[in-house]
N, C-alpha and C positions, 0 to 999 in steps of 0.2 A: 432403629437407627434413623437419623434425622435425614431427610432427603432434600435435594436441591437441583436446580436447573439453571443453566446460563445461556442466555439469548445474545448473540453477538452481531452487531451491524458495523459496517465500514471496512477500513483498510487492514492490511496485514499488521500494522502497528497495533489496532484494536484487537486483532486475533491473538497476538502475543499477550496483551494485557489480560485477555480472558483466561489464556492458559495459566498466567500467574494467580489469577482469582481462583481458578479451579484447584490449583495446588493448595491454596489456603483453605478451601473448603474441604478437601479430603483430609487435610492435617486436623481440621477441627471436628472430625467424626461425621461428615456428611456423606451420604452416598448420592451419586449423580443419576438422575432419573429424567424421563420426559416432564416437560412443563406442567402437563396436565396431572401429573402425579406428585408433584413437588410441593413440599411445605413452605420452601424459599425459593424464589425466582430472582436472579440478578440479571438485569438488562443493561448491557454495555452498549452505549449509544454513539451515534455519529452525527455530525452537524454540517457536513459538507454540502448538501443539497436539501431542498425543500421537499421533494418527494420521499426522500429517505427520513426526513424528520417526521412527516405526515405518517409514514408507515410505522414508525416507532410510536407516535402518539395513538394510533389505533390499537397497536398491541398492548400498550400501558392501559388503554380503556378496557381491553379485554381481560386484564389481569386483575381487574378491581374485585373480582369475586374469589380470587385465590388466596393463598396464605400470605405471608410476608413477601414484600417486594422492595429490592434494593436497586436504585437506578445510578449506574456509573457511566463513565466515558465523557466524550466531548460536549454532547448536548447538555448533560447535567452540569458539566463544569462551566460552560460558557453562560448558561441561562438557567441557573438552579431555580429561580423564582418561578419560571414557568412550570417546573415539575412540582415544586412545593405548593403553589396555589392550586393546581389542578388536581394534585393527588396528595392530600395532606397526611394520608396514612402511610405513605411511602418513605423510605429512608434514602435521602439524596447524598450521594458520594461524587467523586469526580474522577479524574484521569489516572491518578495514582492510587485507586481504590485497594490494590492488593496489600499495599503496606499497612493500611487502617483496618482491613476487613476483620481480622481478629477481634479487635476492640468492638466493632460494630456487632459481630456475631454474638458476643456476651451480652449486648444490649438487647438484641433480637430475643435471645433466650431467657431474658429477664434477670440476668446476673448483675447487671448494671443499670443506671437510669438511661432512659432513651435519648439519643442524640440524632436530631433530624438531618443535620447537614454537616459534612466533613469537607472542608476546603483543602484539596491537595495540591493546589497550584503554587502556593507560597514557596519560597526559596528554602526555607527550614525544612520543608517537607520532601525535597529532592532526595532520591535515593538511587543507588547504582542498579538498574534493572537487570543488566546482564548477570549480576552476580547473585541474583535472586532465584531461588529454585522455582521452577514452574513444570507443569506437565507438558507432554507433546502429543498433539492430536495425530501426527503422522510420525512414526518412529524413524522414518527416512529423512525427515526434513526439519531443520533447526532454524527457527526464525530468531534473529538477534536484533534487538533494538539498540541503535548506535547513538541516538540523541533525542532529546525532547524538544519540541518547538522549533523555531526557525529565525533567521535574521530578516526575512522580508516582512513588508506590511501591506500586502496586497489589498486592494480596495473592495474586492469581491469576497474575501475569505473570512469565515467565521471560525476556522480551525484554530487560527492564531489566537483568538479570543480565549479558546480552551487550553491549547498546549503552551502558548507563552513564548518568551523569547529563548534562544538557543541555550540549551544546557546539554553538552556533549558528555557521554559516558567515556570513561578512560580506556585508551587503547589497551592497556593490561587486562582490563575486565572483559573487554570484548574477545580478546585472544583466548582468555582463560575459558569463557563461555563456549567457544568453538572447540577447544581442545578437550572439554570435559563431556562434550556431547558429540561423539563420533558418528555423525549421520553423513551419508553421501552427498547431501545437498544442503546448502546453507543460504538463507536469504538475510541480506543486511537491509534493515528498513528504518525509516524515519520520515518526518515531514519533508525533509530535504538532506539527502545524504551530501549533496555538493558543498555544504557548509560545515559538515562534521570536523570538529577539533578546531575551528576557528577561535573558539573561545577559551581554548586551553593550549594554545600555541602548537597546534598539531593539524594535519589535513589528511583527507581521504587517501591520497596516493601513498603516504607512508602507512596508513592502516593496512591497505591492500598488499603492500610489500611485505609487512609482518605476517599477514595471513598466509602469503605464499610459502613462508619458511616452515609452516606446519607440516610435519613429515607423515602425511597420509593422503589418500586420494579422495578428493571431493570437489565438488563444483559450487561456486559462489554467484548469486545473482545480486548485483548492486541495484538497490531501489532508486526511486525518483530523485534526480538532482536538478536544481534549477539553473538555467543558463548563467545568471549573473554571478553565480558562485563557482560553477564548473570552469568558467572561462579563466578564473584567477589562477587555477591550478592545472590549465589545459595539458601542457606538454608532460607534466609529471604524472598526471593521472592516466594519460594515454599510455605512457612508458609501463605503469603498473598494470594496466590492463593485459599487457602481453602475457602475464602469468597464465600458465595452463590450467589453473584452478578457476579462472574468471570467465563467466559466460561473456561472449562478446555480444552483449545486450546493453543498449543505452536507453535509458527512460528519460527523456529531455523534453519537458512541456513547453510548447512555444505559446500556447494559449491564444494568440492572435498574429496574424501576418501583417498587421498594421502598427507601425511605430507610434502613431498617434494614439491609438487604443492602449498599447502596451505602456505609454506614458500615463494615460489615465488610470490604468489599472496599478500603476506604480510597481511594475515588474522589475525595473532596474536594469534592463538590458534592450538591445535593438534586435530587429529582425536579422540584420547582418551578422551580429554576433552569434545568434543561434545557428545561422547558416555555417559560420566559421567553424563552430564546434563539430557540427555534422560532417563537413568536409574533412576535417582533421582526424576524426575517428575512422571515417571510411577509407581515408587514404591509407591507414595502418592496417584497418580490417575490413576488407572489401565484402566480407560475408556477415557483417554486423546486422543485427537486428535492431532497427530504430523504433522506439515506441514515443509518440507524442500525444499530448493533450491539447484540445482546442475548446475554447469556450466561444459559442456563437450567440449574438443577440445582446452583448454587453451594452448598456444603456447609450454610450456615445458612439456605437458601431454603426457608421452609415454603410449604404450599399457598396460603396467603393472600398470602405475598410474590409467589408466581408469579402469582396472580390480579390483583395490583396492577400487575405488568408488563404483563399483557394489557390492563388498563384504560388503561395510559399509551400503549400502542400504538394503541389504538383511539381515544383522544383526539387524539394528535398525527399519526395516519395517515401514517407515513413512505411515501415512494414506493419505497424499498428498505429491507428489513430483513435483515440479515446475522445469522442465528441460529446460535449455537454452543452444543452441549452443554458443560457444564464438564468440563474434563479437568484432573486434578491434575498440575502440573509439579513435578519434583523441585527441592528447595532453596527453594520458595516457601511462605510462611506457611500458605496456604490448604491445601496438601498435608497438613499436620499435622492438620487437623480431621477429625472423623468424616464420612465421605463418604455422599452419598445413593446409592441403588442406581442402576445403570445403567438399569434399566427405568423408574425415575421420571424420569431425565433424558431418556431417549428419548421418552417419552410426552408430556412437557411440550413437547419440541422439535417433535414432530409436530403437536400441537395448535396451537401457536403459528404454525407454518407454514402451516396451513390458513387461519387468520384473516388473516395477513398477505398471502397470495396474493390473497384477495378484495379486500382494500384496494387492492392494485397493479392488480387488474383494473378496479375502478371508477376509479381515478385515471387510468389510461391511456385509458379509454373517453371521458374529457372532452376528450382531444386531438384526437379524430376531427373533421376539418373544418378544423384549424389550418392556417395557411399562413405560410410564413417561410423564413428561411434556416437550412441545415444545413451542417455541414462534414463531407465524406466522409472517413472515417478508415481503412477498411479493406475487404477483400473478405469477403463473407458466407460463412459455413461451408457453405451450401447454395446458393450461387450469389448473384448480385446484388452490391450494394454496401450498406455500413453507415455510418452516420454519427451525428452528434449535433447538435441544435439548441443554442441558447445556455442553455437550461434543462437541458441535459445529458441530454435524452430521446434514447434510441437509436431511431433510424429505419432501417428496412430497406427499400431500394429494390428494384424489381423487376429481373428479369434483363434486361429491355429497356434498362436504364440502364447496362450494363456499359462503355459507350464513355465514360463519365464519369470523369475521372481523380480519383485518390485525392489529398487535399490541397487540393481546391478547394471553394469554397462554391457551393451550389446552392439555387435557390428550389424548395420543395416543398410539397405538400399532404398532410396525414395522412389516409388513406382507411380505415385499420382498426387494430386494436389487440389485443394479447395482455397478460397479466399482466406480461410482461418487456420488451416492446418495442412499437414503433410500425411500421405499414406506410405508406409514402409514395410519391409519384409526383412526378416532375420537372414543374415548370409554368412557363409563360412569364411573364416579369416585365413 
């Protein structure tokens, strides 16, 4: 039997793409094995940060002595020449590789002439991914891609070069995908869930309301949505979040607390609009888990701009703050600007990390004594079980709870906390 391995880098969108690729490999007679034992290795790439790209390049270097290598995903889509020139023996595909993989596998197996690059970004290559059969790495979690691309043109982002302009998958196909895959947990993922449907005269609030009508018990995590799009549907999407199926979790990236920097970034919103969304959600959902993303060290960011970002974080107090040092990405407008020193970027990142950890510590302490339902989602890395409550707070159960099944809801009491998670114990109802 032919053997293959898949290496995946990047976000949940990429993880789902790899599940679709895996399904195609299995259909075409491949057995999945460790990369060291594989005749064929598929590397699904990411282009969001320079350190990630460097890690991928090192892995591609290591694979030179292996069998056939196929490179897919955002890096190969946005900069195929980089891969082709450095690795002339590799097959270069793109973000929608799953659709074209059977054709490429026939080439790999010598059934047809070899094709080095398959451009999968063109409009005629668009296909409805929720309707495509894929594997599930976790039988209790279904990841559903709801759109490809986005409407923003951020100056620092290379992902737009790969994923392109917004192409929303139909509401019907998304609902069908959730119905036919009856897992207790569903993640809706995309580059920007906030703009889903804008290109097909639909919007996220209507999609959530339709999901709420599905007659079974499951919880849904809504993926990252940009403020400039969320604010257009704010009242309706908050109403839709009332559904008992929706995690009270908002991933809303602010990126900078300086309006001047946001303007340079071409983010399309102000700090005040970001704060309005946060305030509106918290007014309806006081136990909301707010997750945000911050970029420090953007080329035009002054010390005062950075301090405005700190003040924004202190004011809005996110439960989760993902801090990224700015990394210049080739072919993006921001890469052409005069760059701040890496020392400045690193220092600002460290300083902000200290302050956000303290916010998270205080936020999690408030949950001690809470009682309610949690969904058990996985085994803990250090033993025990891990899950989430409806506010998407991560709760770690003790080792004594190992007989509880993953994918079930349990009544728990929070007995302790850390800056990143809560400790809980099973209680009688």
